[in-house]
Legacy VTK file of the C-alpha trace (Angstrom):
# vtk DataFile Version 3.0
C-alpha trace
ASCII
DATASET POLYDATA
POINTS 82 float
33.827 46.255 38.602
30.181 45.620 37.890
28.365 43.603 40.382
26.549 40.455 39.325
22.783 40.011 39.846
23.649 37.363 42.531
25.714 39.695 44.497
22.834 42.400 44.409
20.238 39.745 45.503
22.606 38.558 48.350
23.107 42.189 49.448
19.478 43.018 49.491
18.610 39.833 51.494
21.393 40.736 53.887
20.033 44.227 54.376
16.592 42.888 54.997
17.541 40.209 57.627
16.037 42.515 60.419
13.619 44.253 58.043
14.374 47.476 55.924
12.405 49.991 53.984
12.903 50.432 50.223
14.860 53.607 50.982
17.248 51.720 53.238
17.785 49.111 50.689
18.309 51.590 47.776
21.101 53.448 49.876
22.848 50.504 51.442
22.963 48.366 48.218
23.924 51.304 46.235
21.012 51.150 43.736
18.465 53.613 42.700
14.636 53.495 43.147
13.969 52.502 39.396
16.505 49.514 39.481
15.672 48.037 42.888
12.014 47.225 42.068
12.799 44.251 39.736
15.106 42.697 42.346
12.466 43.056 45.162
9.865 41.654 42.765
11.800 38.456 41.920
12.741 37.941 45.694
9.155 38.258 46.725
7.974 36.048 43.965
10.504 33.255 45.075
9.609 33.598 48.690
12.943 34.729 49.627
11.601 38.272 50.725
8.415 39.213 52.261
6.719 42.626 52.208
4.658 43.785 55.269
2.408 46.679 55.292
2.533 48.755 58.584
2.837 52.540 58.461
5.032 51.871 55.329
6.266 48.808 53.539
9.012 46.854 55.292
10.841 44.137 53.493
12.000 41.248 55.462
14.294 38.270 54.464
12.377 34.801 54.777
14.084 31.758 56.261
14.605 30.396 52.682
16.101 33.830 51.900
18.472 33.741 54.731
19.685 30.263 53.690
20.196 31.424 50.159
22.111 34.624 51.129
24.487 32.521 53.351
25.031 30.056 50.396
25.871 32.841 48.060
28.250 34.641 50.596
30.046 31.252 51.073
30.434 30.746 47.319
31.737 34.396 46.942
34.122 33.930 49.793
35.546 30.652 48.371
36.207 32.247 44.915
37.872 35.432 46.327
40.246 33.147 48.425
41.229 31.031 45.225
LINES 1 83
82 0 1 2 3 4 5 6 7 8 9 10 11 12 13 14 15 16 17 18 19 20 21 22 23 24 25 26 27 28 29 30 31 32 33 34 35 36 37 38 39 40 41 42 43 44 45 46 47 48 49 50 51 52 53 54 55 56 57 58 59 60 61 62 63 64 65 66 67 68 69 70 71 72 73 74 75 76 77 78 79 80 81
């Protein structure tokens, strides 16, 4: 079954709670390097994810991103139990 964009956004936000590299996001969210970029750009543009430059770029979920991820999870859980 194909995942919705909302589910992918939620997965990325979950993966990045404690910070994650693009490689980690790609493998854990089961995406590829070409398809992950638009998702990351949208999340960063909407202040749901931040990118920090250290030795490599690390993506971290913001407070607003955490709130959104939690809300999406609650909705998905409610729909699965109906």
